[in-house]
SEVOMAR-609569 format. One record per residue (C-alpha): residue in one letter; residue number from 1; x, y, z. Coordinates in nm, 3 decimals, m for minus. Example, Ala and Ser with C-alpha at 12.3 -4.5 7.8 and 13.67 -1.06 7.14 Angstrom:
! SEVOMAR-609569
   resn   resi        px        py        pz
      A      1     1.230    m0.450     0.780
      S      2     1.367    m0.106     0.714
//
This chain:
! SEVOMAR-609569
   resn   resi        px        py        pz
      M      1    18.963     2.125     1.298
      G      2    19.103     2.475     1.371
      P      3    19.019     2.796     1.183
      R      4    19.317     2.763     0.950
      G      5    19.195     2.420     0.829
      R      6    18.832     2.506     0.781
      L      7    18.864     2.757     0.502
      P      8    19.023     2.523     0.246
      V      9    18.768     2.257     0.323
      V     10    18.472     2.495     0.279
      I     11    18.600     2.635    m0.049
      A     12    18.717     2.299    m0.187
      A     13    18.386     2.144    m0.102
      H     14    18.201     2.425    m0.276
      L     15    18.414     2.394    m0.592
      F     16    18.394     2.017    m0.591
      V     17    18.013     1.999    m0.566
      S     18    17.975     2.274    m0.828
      A     19    18.197     2.080    m1.069
      V     20    18.020     1.750    m1.006
      I     21    17.679     1.906    m1.073
      A     22    17.804     2.072    m1.393
      G     23    17.938     1.735    m1.496
      V     24    17.609     1.560    m1.431
      F     25    17.431     1.820    m1.647
      A     26    17.685     1.765    m1.926
      W     27    17.640     1.389    m1.900
      R     28    17.262     1.372    m1.854
      F     29    17.161     1.635    m2.109
      G     30    17.428     1.594    m2.374
      Q     31    17.612     1.920    m2.312
      N     32    17.976     1.960    m2.404
      P     33    18.206     1.851    m2.119
      R     34    18.402     2.175    m2.155
      V     35    18.123     2.356    m1.971
      V     36    18.241     2.192    m1.649
      L     37    18.568     2.380    m1.667
      S     38    18.402     2.717    m1.754
      H     39    18.151     2.671    m1.470
      L     40    18.431     2.592    m1.227
      V     41    18.627     2.902    m1.335
      L     42    18.331     3.127    m1.261
      V     43    18.259     2.969    m0.926
      A     44    18.628     2.988    m0.831
      E     45    18.649     3.357    m0.917
      W     46    18.345     3.433    m0.708
      D     47    18.484     3.232    m0.415
      C     48    18.795     3.448    m0.431
      V     49    18.571     3.750    m0.373
      L     50    18.412     3.584    m0.072
      L     51    18.742     3.480     0.084
      V     52    18.845     3.825     0.200
      L     53    18.515     3.927     0.356
      P     54    18.452     3.958     0.728
      A     55    18.322     3.649     0.909
      A     56    17.951     3.730     0.921
      V     57    17.941     3.868     0.565
      F     58    18.134     3.569     0.438
      R     59    17.892     3.323     0.589
      W     60    17.579     3.496     0.472
      L     61    17.703     3.558     0.115
      L     62    17.828     3.199     0.082
      T     63    17.487     3.083     0.202
      A     64    17.316     3.304    m0.050
      T     65    17.556     3.187    m0.326
      C     66    17.505     2.818    m0.254
      S     67    17.126     2.863    m0.221
      A     68    17.110     3.051    m0.551
      Q     69    17.310     2.771    m0.716
      V     70    17.063     2.508    m0.579
      Y     71    16.770     2.711    m0.717
      L     72    16.944     2.751    m1.052
      Y     73    17.037     2.383    m1.078
      V     74    16.677     2.274    m1.002
      L     75    16.533     2.517    m1.257
      D     76    16.792     2.411    m1.513
      A     77    16.710     2.042    m1.450
      V     78    16.342     2.106    m1.513
      S     79    16.415     2.321    m1.821
      N     80    16.655     2.073    m1.974
      A     81    16.428     1.776    m1.903
      S     82    16.133     1.959    m2.065
      W     83    16.285     2.171    m2.342
      G     84    16.646     2.055    m2.377
      R     85    16.802     2.394    m2.281
      N     86    16.910     2.595    m1.978
      V     87    16.672     2.836    m1.809
      T     88    16.735     3.209    m1.839
      G     89    16.681     3.501    m1.599
      H     90    16.450     3.655    m1.855
      L     91    16.211     3.365    m1.826
      V     92    16.232     3.351    m1.447
      V     93    16.152     3.721    m1.413
      A     94    15.874     3.701    m1.672
      F     95    15.700     3.396    m1.534
      A     96    15.767     3.422    m1.160
      P     97    15.462     3.649    m1.091
      T     98    15.222     3.428    m1.295
      V     99    15.361     3.102    m1.148
      W    100    15.325     3.245    m0.792
      S    101    14.971     3.357    m0.864
      G    102    14.878     3.017    m1.011
      Q    103    14.811     3.158    m1.360
      E    104    15.090     2.950    m1.507
      A    105    15.112     2.574    m1.458
      F    106    15.374     2.457    m1.201
      P    107    15.406     2.121    m1.028
      V    108    15.385     2.276    m0.679
      G    109    15.189     2.570    m0.542
      K    110    15.281     2.852    m0.305
      P    111    15.342     2.624    m0.002
      G    112    15.576     2.404    m0.199
      I    113    15.764     2.696    m0.352
      T    114    15.800     2.862    m0.014
      L    115    15.919     2.541     0.150
      F    116    16.174     2.472    m0.117
      F    117    16.325     2.824    m0.120
      G    118    16.310     2.879     0.253
      G    119    16.409     2.528     0.357
      T    120    16.708     2.525     0.117
      F    121    16.843     2.854     0.252
      V    122    16.804     2.749     0.620
      L    123    16.975     2.415     0.571
      I    124    17.269     2.563     0.377
      A    125    17.304     2.845     0.632
      A    126    17.323     2.595     0.917
      L    127    17.580     2.384     0.739
      I    128    17.804     2.677     0.648
      W    129    17.783     2.824     0.996
      L    130    17.898     2.491     1.145
      V    131    18.206     2.450     0.922
      S    132    18.317     2.808     0.858
      R    133    18.347     2.970     1.205
      G    134    18.665     3.168     1.221
      A    135    18.789     3.050     0.881
      D    136    18.816     3.384     0.708
      V    137    18.979     3.555     1.012
      A    138    19.283     3.325     0.981
      L    139    19.326     3.420     0.614
      R    140    19.293     3.795     0.667
      R    141    19.551     3.787     0.944
      Q    142    19.795     3.607     0.721
      L    143    19.754     3.838     0.419
      G    144    19.685     4.175     0.578
      T    145    19.423     4.431     0.480
      A    146    19.594     4.583     0.175
      R    147    19.667     4.252     0.015
      T    148    19.320     4.112     0.078
      L    149    19.157     4.425    m0.074
      A    150    19.381     4.388    m0.380
      I    151    19.280     4.023    m0.415
      A    152    18.910     4.117    m0.372
      A    153    18.929     4.391    m0.639
      A    154    19.106     4.162    m0.882
      A    155    18.856     3.884    m0.817
      V    156    18.559     4.119    m0.868
      V    157    18.702     4.247    m1.198
      G    158    18.797     3.897    m1.311
      F    159    18.454     3.753    m1.231
      G    160    18.276     4.041    m1.406
      A    161    18.489     4.016    m1.717
      T    162    18.455     3.637    m1.735
      I    163    18.078     3.626    m1.689
      T    164    18.033     3.913    m1.939
      W    165    18.245     3.738    m2.194
      G    166    18.072     3.405    m2.134
      V    167    17.724     3.559    m2.174
      G    168    17.825     3.680    m2.522
      Q    169    17.972     3.347    m2.633
      R    170    17.647     3.173    m2.718
      D    171    17.813     2.953    m2.986
      N    172    18.138     2.884    m2.803
      L    173    18.148     2.524    m2.681
      F    174    18.294     2.635    m2.348
      W    175    18.004     2.872    m2.280
      K    176    17.705     2.769    m2.491
      D    177    17.552     2.553    m2.215
      E    178    17.740     2.693    m1.911
      L    179    17.470     2.732    m1.639
      L    180    17.552     3.081    m1.508
      A    181    17.627     3.241    m1.846
      S    182    17.307     3.095    m1.991
      F    183    17.110     3.241    m1.704
      F    184    17.234     3.594    m1.757
      R    185    17.186     3.608    m2.130
      P    186    16.958     3.903    m2.187
      V    187    16.700     3.731    m2.409
      G    188    16.545     3.393    m2.365
      Y    189    16.637     3.165    m2.655
      A    190    16.380     2.907    m2.745
      F    191    16.520     2.890    m3.096
      E    192    16.817     2.672    m3.021
      P    193    17.108     2.823    m3.223
      T    194    17.195     2.555    m3.471
      A    195    17.409     2.566    m3.785
      R    196    17.095     2.485    m3.989
      R    197    16.895     2.775    m3.842
      H    198    17.187     3.012    m3.894
      A    199    17.222     2.910    m4.261
      V    200    16.844     2.948    m4.314
      A    201    16.855     3.295    m4.154
      E    202    17.143     3.402    m4.370
      R    203    16.961     3.285    m4.681
      D    204    16.637     3.456    m4.567
      A    205    16.819     3.786    m4.525
      V    206    16.913     3.777    m4.893
      L    207    16.562     3.671    m4.995
      Q    208    16.396     3.947    m4.793
      A    209    16.636     4.209    m4.929
      S    210    16.550     4.109    m5.285
      Y    211    16.176     4.054    m5.220
      P    212    15.972     4.279    m5.454
      R    213    15.800     4.581    m5.300
      H    214    15.461     4.697    m5.421
      V    215    15.406     4.416    m5.672
      P    216    15.200     4.534    m5.969
      G    217    14.853     4.372    m5.967
      A    218    14.881     4.251    m5.605
      R    219    14.556     4.265    m5.411
      R    220    14.579     4.486    m5.102
      T    221    14.333     4.274    m4.905
      N    222    14.330     4.280    m4.527
      V    223    14.461     3.962    m4.368
      I    224    14.344     3.822    m4.031
      V    225    14.495     3.503    m3.886
      V    226    14.310     3.366    m3.575
      I    227    14.488     3.089    m3.385
      V    228    14.287     2.922    m3.115
      D    229    14.512     2.756    m2.858
      S    230    14.467     2.377    m2.806
      L    231    14.173     2.355    m3.050
      R    232    14.086     2.009    m3.181
      A    233    13.906     1.968    m3.511
      D    234    13.718     1.662    m3.399
      H    235    13.538     1.850    m3.122
      M    236    13.400     2.108    m3.367
      Q    237    13.050     2.086    m3.510
      V    238    13.183     2.224    m3.840
      Y    239    13.403     1.906    m3.864
      G    240    13.115     1.666    m3.796
      Y    241    13.113     1.663    m3.418
      Q    242    12.771     1.567    m3.280
      R    243    12.741     1.858    m3.042
      P    244    12.665     2.212    m3.165
      T    245    12.997     2.358    m3.057
      T    246    13.064     2.589    m3.359
      P    247    12.728     2.740    m3.468
      F    248    12.893     3.058    m3.609
      L    249    13.171     2.891    m3.804
      S    250    12.934     2.619    m3.926
      Q    251    12.698     2.884    m4.064
      L    252    12.987     3.058    m4.246
      V    253    13.092     2.725    m4.405
      S    254    12.732     2.638    m4.498
      S    255    12.689     2.978    m4.665
      G    256    12.997     2.924    m4.878
      R    257    13.177     3.226    m4.742
      M    258    13.424     3.010    m4.548
      K    259    13.622     2.717    m4.691
      K    260    13.713     2.410    m4.482
      V    261    14.032     2.200    m4.510
      D    262    13.915     1.846    m4.434
      M    263    14.235     1.715    m4.271
      A    264    14.470     1.976    m4.130
      F    265    14.762     1.917    m3.897
      S    266    14.999     2.123    m3.684
      T    267    15.373     2.072    m3.719
      C    268    15.402     1.998    m3.348
      S    269    15.189     1.973    m3.032
      E    270    15.296     2.290    m2.850
      S    271    15.222     2.661    m2.893
      F    272    15.568     2.798    m2.953
      C    273    15.644     2.588    m3.261
      G    274    15.283     2.585    m3.376
      I    275    15.261     2.962    m3.383
      T    276    15.598     3.016    m3.545
      S    277    15.545     2.748    m3.807
      T    278    15.212     2.907    m3.904
      L    279    15.361     3.255    m3.954
      A    280    15.693     3.139    m4.102
      G    281    15.563     2.886    m4.350
      R    282    15.814     2.622    m4.248
      E    283    15.899     2.354    m3.997
      F    284    16.027     2.455    m3.656
      R    285    16.378     2.322    m3.709
      D    286    16.433     2.601    m3.970
      I    287    16.277     2.887    m3.769
      S    288    16.453     3.159    m3.572
      A    289    16.377     3.522    m3.492
      R    290    16.574     3.612    m3.803
      T    291    16.374     3.417    m4.058
      F    292    16.158     3.581    m4.324
      Q    293    15.798     3.554    m4.209
      L    294    15.449     3.632    m4.330
      Q    295    15.426     3.955    m4.130
      D    296    15.760     4.067    m4.278
      A    297    15.647     4.011    m4.637
      L    298    15.326     4.201    m4.574
      R    299    15.498     4.480    m4.384
      D    300    15.738     4.523    m4.679
      E    301    15.430     4.541    m4.902
      G    302    15.299     4.834    m4.700
      Y    303    15.075     4.655    m4.452
      R    304    15.027     4.774    m4.094
      T    305    15.076     4.469    m3.869
      W    306    14.885     4.416    m3.541
      F    307    14.909     4.146    m3.275
      L    308    14.612     4.094    m3.042
      L    309    14.707     3.806    m2.815
      S    310    14.534     3.637    m2.521
      G    311    14.803     3.497    m2.293
      N    312    15.142     3.637    m2.186
      H    313    15.324     3.645    m2.517
      T    314    15.572     3.924    m2.426
      A    315    15.722     3.701    m2.159
      W    316    15.747     3.391    m2.371
      N    317    16.091     3.272    m2.476
      G    318    16.177     3.446    m2.804
      L    319    15.824     3.526    m2.931
      P    320    15.857     3.911    m2.907
      Q    321    16.168     3.891    m3.120
      F    322    15.993     3.662    m3.364
      Y    323    15.689     3.893    m3.400
      R    324    15.902     4.205    m3.453
      A    325    15.594     4.416    m3.384
      D    326    15.612     4.791    m3.422
      E    327    15.569     4.995    m3.102
      G    328    15.211     5.011    m2.989
      T    329    15.089     4.735    m3.223
      L    330    15.115     4.437    m2.986
      F    331    14.852     4.394    m2.712
      D    332    14.861     4.083    m2.497
      G    333    14.748     3.956    m2.158
      S    334    15.019     4.147    m1.974
      Q    335    14.856     4.477    m2.080
      T    336    14.489     4.417    m2.015
      Q    337    14.314     4.658    m1.771
      R    338    13.987     4.464    m1.753
      Y    339    14.059     4.091    m1.751
      T    340    14.310     3.828    m1.646
      M    341    14.576     3.743    m1.900
      D    342    14.418     3.419    m2.033
      D    343    14.069     3.573    m2.085
      D    344    13.985     3.601    m2.459
      R    345    13.773     3.910    m2.401
      L    346    14.100     4.102    m2.380
      V    347    14.160     4.074    m2.760
      L    348    13.846     4.281    m2.810
      E    349    13.981     4.529    m2.556
      G    350    14.298     4.547    m2.767
      L    351    14.101     4.583    m3.087
      E    352    13.937     4.892    m2.949
      R    353    14.277     5.065    m2.973
      V    354    14.309     4.985    m3.345
      P    355    14.194     5.260    m3.582
      P    356    13.935     5.190    m3.852
      A    357    14.047     5.040    m4.181
      S    358    14.221     5.267    m4.428
      A    359    14.173     5.247    m4.802
      D    360    14.538     5.360    m4.840
      R    361    14.699     5.102    m4.610
      P    362    14.584     4.740    m4.565
      A    363    14.635     4.560    m4.235
      F    364    14.752     4.223    m4.105
      F    365    14.622     4.089    m3.775
      Y    366    14.739     3.794    m3.576
      V    367    14.481     3.711    m3.306
      H    368    14.552     3.444    m3.046
      L    369    14.273     3.298    m2.834
      M    370    14.312     3.091    m2.519
      S    371    13.955     2.965    m2.464
      T    372    14.024     2.598    m2.529
      H    373    14.358     2.590    m2.339
      Y    374    14.328     2.441    m1.992
      L    375    14.438     2.780    m1.852
      G    376    14.186     2.968    m2.065
      V    377    13.917     3.150    m1.867
      Q    378    13.566     3.007    m1.899
      F    379    13.307     3.280    m1.911
      P    380    13.011     3.255    m1.670
      R    381    12.776     3.239    m1.964
      S    382    12.969     2.954    m2.127
      H    383    12.808     2.669    m1.932
      V    384    12.610     2.473    m2.188
      F    385    12.739     2.116    m2.145
      T    386    12.837     2.171    m1.781
      R    387    12.624     2.301    m1.494
      P    388    12.640     2.678    m1.418
      D    389    12.792     2.598    m1.077
      D    390    13.056     2.364    m1.232
      S    391    13.347     2.602    m1.236
      V    392    13.707     2.505    m1.183
      D    393    13.993     2.747    m1.115
      P    394    14.328     2.620    m1.254
      G    395    14.474     2.746    m0.925
      E    396    14.830     2.676    m0.831
      Q    397    14.854     2.311    m0.952
      P    398    14.661     2.285    m1.281
      Y    399    14.850     1.971    m1.388
      A    400    14.702     1.792    m1.089
      I    401    14.344     1.861    m1.195
      L    402    14.361     1.833    m1.578
      D    403    14.088     1.571    m1.568
      Q    404    13.861     1.840    m1.427
      L    405    13.989     2.139    m1.629
      Q    406    13.967     1.953    m1.960
      K    407    13.691     1.695    m1.911
      R    408    13.488     1.648    m2.233
      D    409    13.190     1.859    m2.126
      R    410    13.403     2.156    m2.015
      Y    411    13.624     2.134    m2.324
      D    412    13.316     2.142    m2.546
      D    413    13.185     2.443    m2.351
      K    414    13.514     2.621    m2.429
      V    415    13.507     2.528    m2.795
      L    416    13.158     2.682    m2.809
      Q    417    13.298     2.983    m2.622
      A    418    13.583     3.018    m2.874
      D    419    13.326     3.012    m3.157
      G    420    13.144     3.297    m2.982
      V    421    13.463     3.502    m2.947
      V    422    13.531     3.450    m3.316
      H    423    13.179     3.574    m3.387
      D    424    13.244     3.886    m3.171
      L    425    13.574     3.940    m3.350
      F    426    13.403     3.927    m3.691
      E    427    13.149     4.185    m3.575
      A    428    13.420     4.412    m3.431
      F    429    13.635     4.383    m3.747
      A    430    13.329     4.451    m3.962
      A    431    13.241     4.761    m3.760
      K    432    13.590     4.899    m3.832
      H    433    13.549     4.795    m4.200
      Y    434    13.837     4.545    m4.200
      L    435    13.602     4.276    m4.337
      D    436    13.499     4.484    m4.637
      D    437    13.788     4.320    m4.817
      A    438    13.957     4.052    m4.609
      V    439    14.099     3.700    m4.594
      V    440    14.047     3.542    m4.255
      V    441    14.210     3.215    m4.141
      V    442    14.083     3.039    m3.833
      T    443    14.304     2.758    m3.712
      G    444    14.467     2.603    m3.406
      D    445    14.830     2.594    m3.290
      H    446    14.797     2.229    m3.180
      G    447    14.542     1.986    m3.037
      E    448    14.482     1.866    m2.680
      G    449    14.478     1.530    m2.508
      L    450    14.149     1.482    m2.326
      G    451    14.232     1.154    m2.150
      E    452    14.219     0.919    m2.451
      R    453    14.586     0.837    m2.398
      H    454    14.705     1.143    m2.200
      W    455    14.608     1.490    m2.086
      A    456    14.716     1.835    m2.218
      H    457    14.969     1.872    m2.501
      G    458    15.335     1.892    m2.596
      W    459    15.460     1.534    m2.574
      H    460    15.281     1.334    m2.842
      L    461    15.188     1.338    m3.212
      Y    462    14.857     1.152    m3.223
      N    463    14.559     1.306    m3.393
      E    464    14.427     1.444    m3.066
      D    465    14.760     1.632    m3.043
      I    466    14.807     1.769    m3.394
      R    467    14.487     1.748    m3.590
      I    468    14.354     2.103    m3.602
      P    469    14.088     2.304    m3.792
      M    470    14.180     2.514    m4.087
      L    471    13.903     2.747    m4.204
      I    472    13.943     3.020    m4.466
      Y    473    13.696     3.307    m4.489
      D    474    13.717     3.448    m4.838
      V    475    13.420     3.594    m5.031
      S    476    13.622     3.647    m5.349
      R    477    13.606     3.411    m5.645
      A    478    13.945     3.262    m5.568
      K    479    13.945     2.889    m5.629
      Y    480    14.114     2.676    m5.360
      Q    481    14.214     2.370    m5.559
      D    482    14.305     2.140    m5.274
      L    483    14.115     2.150    m4.947
      S    484    14.147     1.785    m4.854
      F    485    14.481     1.803    m4.673
      A    486    14.708     2.078    m4.535
      T    487    14.944     2.163    m4.248
      Q    488    15.020     2.488    m4.069
      V    489    15.310     2.562    m4.298
      D    490    15.063     2.600    m4.587
      I    491    14.881     2.899    m4.441
      A    492    15.139     3.169    m4.507
      P    493    15.209     3.055    m4.873
      T    494    14.832     3.039    m4.938
      I    495    14.783     3.394    m4.813
      L    496    15.061     3.539    m5.028
      D    497    14.942     3.344    m5.331
      R    498    14.587     3.467    m5.274
      L    499    14.719     3.832    m5.262
      G    500    14.921     3.784    m5.585
      L    501    15.253     3.806    m5.403
      P    502    15.550     3.572    m5.461
      I    503    15.610     3.298    m5.211
      P    504    15.964     3.315    m5.065
      A    505    16.181     3.029    m5.187
      S    506    16.277     2.926    m4.831
      W    507    15.918     2.860    m4.724
      E    508    15.835     2.487    m4.713
      G    509    15.454     2.505    m4.728
      Q    510    15.231     2.472    m5.036
      S    511    14.961     2.709    m5.154
      L    512    14.615     2.562    m5.131
      L    513    14.531     2.744    m5.453
      T    514    14.726     2.469    m5.637
      R    515    14.685     2.096    m5.616
      T    516    14.953     1.870    m5.458
      P    517    14.824     1.513    m5.473
      T    518    15.137     1.347    m5.331
      R    519    15.317     1.486    m5.034
      F    520    15.522     1.411    m4.722
      T    521    15.491     1.647    m4.420
      Y    522    15.706     1.639    m4.110
      H    523    15.613     1.684    m3.747
      Q    524    15.793     1.669    m3.416
      T    525    15.745     1.736    m3.045
      Y    526    15.892     2.046    m2.882
      F    527    15.935     1.877    m2.545
      L    528    16.152     1.582    m2.460
      P    529    16.164     1.295    m2.534
      N    530    16.161     1.393    m2.900
      R    531    15.905     1.223    m3.115
      F    532    15.900     1.253    m3.495
      A    533    15.625     1.188    m3.743
      V    534    15.583     1.192    m4.119
      I    535    15.237     1.212    m4.277
      Y    536    15.221     1.061    m4.627
      R    537    14.945     1.184    m4.850
      D    538    14.894     1.009    m5.188
      G    539    14.563     1.099    m5.354
      G    540    14.297     0.968    m5.126
      D    541    14.533     0.781    m4.892
      L    542    14.676     0.932    m4.577
      Y    543    14.920     0.758    m4.344
      K    544    15.110     0.872    m4.033
      F    545    15.434     0.718    m3.914
      I    546    15.547     0.805    m3.561
      S    547    15.895     0.738    m3.430
      T    548    16.011     0.772    m3.067
      P    549    16.382     0.697    m3.088
      D    550    16.445     0.720    m2.714
      Y    551    16.200     0.438    m2.655
      G    552    16.262     0.241    m2.977
      K    553    15.898     0.268    m3.061
      E    554    15.745     0.291    m3.415
      E    555    15.379     0.335    m3.513
      L    556    15.199     0.347    m3.846
      Y    557    14.836     0.445    m3.887
      D    558    14.587     0.472    m4.171
      L    559    14.429     0.808    m4.095
      I    560    14.141     0.765    m4.338
      H    561    14.013     0.438    m4.191
      D    562    14.161     0.461    m3.839
      G    563    14.129     0.824    m3.722
      G    564    14.158     0.712    m3.363
      E    565    14.496     0.551    m3.438
      T    566    14.425     0.227    m3.260
      H    567    14.569    m0.024    m3.510
      N    568    14.949    m0.007    m3.557
      L    569    15.029    m0.122    m3.912
      V    570    15.411    m0.136    m3.881
      E    571    15.421    m0.513    m3.913
      Q    572    15.130    m0.541    m4.160
      E    573    15.275    m0.278    m4.399
      P    574    15.652    m0.339    m4.380
      R    575    15.729    m0.172    m4.718
      L    576    15.542     0.145    m4.638
      A    577    15.685     0.152    m4.288
      A    578    16.037     0.121    m4.432
      V    579    15.982     0.414    m4.672
      L    580    15.845     0.640    m4.397
      R    581    16.111     0.524    m4.150
      D    582    16.376     0.642    m4.399
      K    583    16.196     0.974    m4.435
      V    584    16.205     1.030    m4.056
      R    585    16.571     0.935    m4.043
      S    586    16.658     1.175    m4.319
      Y    587    16.462     1.452    m4.150
      R    588    16.645     1.392    m3.824
      D    589    16.984     1.370    m3.992
      E    590    16.953     1.691    m4.195
//
């Protein structure tokens, strides 16, 4: 084939493959088919820019373009398969350094990443060199320099205008899931923009605007919420575990200064929805960065809000916008000068920057600990159930060694370590006089699979995944009427009720200062395939119904008599199963 015939083949092949891949994404991940057209428009406009370039520049830029598309398609495939949404440049930039260093979990290490990126580029470069020799020269000779420059300028302007417009059209069906526009959106969007979330946010704006300021008689008590990542209640001494894993918390409960909720559950089995549900007092389907949250209500009441967070929260998809922290009040693992980002000692480093308590202005603290997460750093002194020389670095492929990172003895070591960090936090807060008058909640964002049925977290809703501790330190005479059952969404309403502040009408949780003998609570996974659960509490009975629609699987468990969830009662209890099945269906359909 001569030079004149090669150019149309190269460009047509590029457009065809791009359209096919966009179509596969639309089909496989339920995206609107219109995104195929918008994706094709962007690729075609960019190809018009490349058409008028000199031969060498054309080949290298087309190689870079095709390689970048392959990288983007692979990342989008992983992101859609795991979270049901396209990847963004914000996330790639934020997590690339920690993925490369091995601090964040990734299926392959440095050699695999290098081979994929380098090998892809070399293969595409070789293919394009073979089929495009002389192709652009023929076109430039036909059009002339002036005309080709005009085409190039128009193509650049057109591409820039189109991609800029597409980036801003988050709710437009042509652009919502378009792969390139999604990538260039300035902020990662873990809160999928749904009509329901939009309506909730609009209602919350009205509720917050009318929320009373400086309520007469309200108690200006300091509030501290400590969330321990991946902490299971059934591996804590304070919850009856046979090993002494929580000596400090157990002592507080025994003394009567700390209350314990017997059966507490997270709304999901992943950090993002667990954290946001705790602070927003509602299920994840109703949460966005615009909802009215606990820290907002307290800030409006005159509280200073602080965030001391182990882990890389500033990089996570949408969390900084959700926290809405004032400048200088958020300290996380990206800012530590002494430790690595998943080392819980950094929260004490951050607390050093906080001024002593003020009688004129109460404070709210959200503290996040990583000790019990498989990426959490185990301190050298924290080898009680493991040998001192039994240390495991998550390294570059933590998923491949979860059985070592989270084996029972090591997990128990890290529960004990978390208890020690909480002890150190209490001492540090007391030294700054924040505990002189305070309510402290210690809880988890979700549980952790330790090999019973699976490892890690995020994909299931069994007790190992969502049964968490809920401990309330409160030396006042406040009477907590119902400590037998609760979920994360109850924490924020309980705190406001304890302070004498009104609970926003949009919050779905219940205050533990009042009794709620009959209740249905809803839970779901953040990762795909979606699983849904409803927990039914009726007096002393507690049942969990789990539905996995993609697999056609249903499970029903008596949580009082079968905490290990080994006996599926769907066939034995058809009436109860039917009621809870309808609850799950209604929840999904709303």
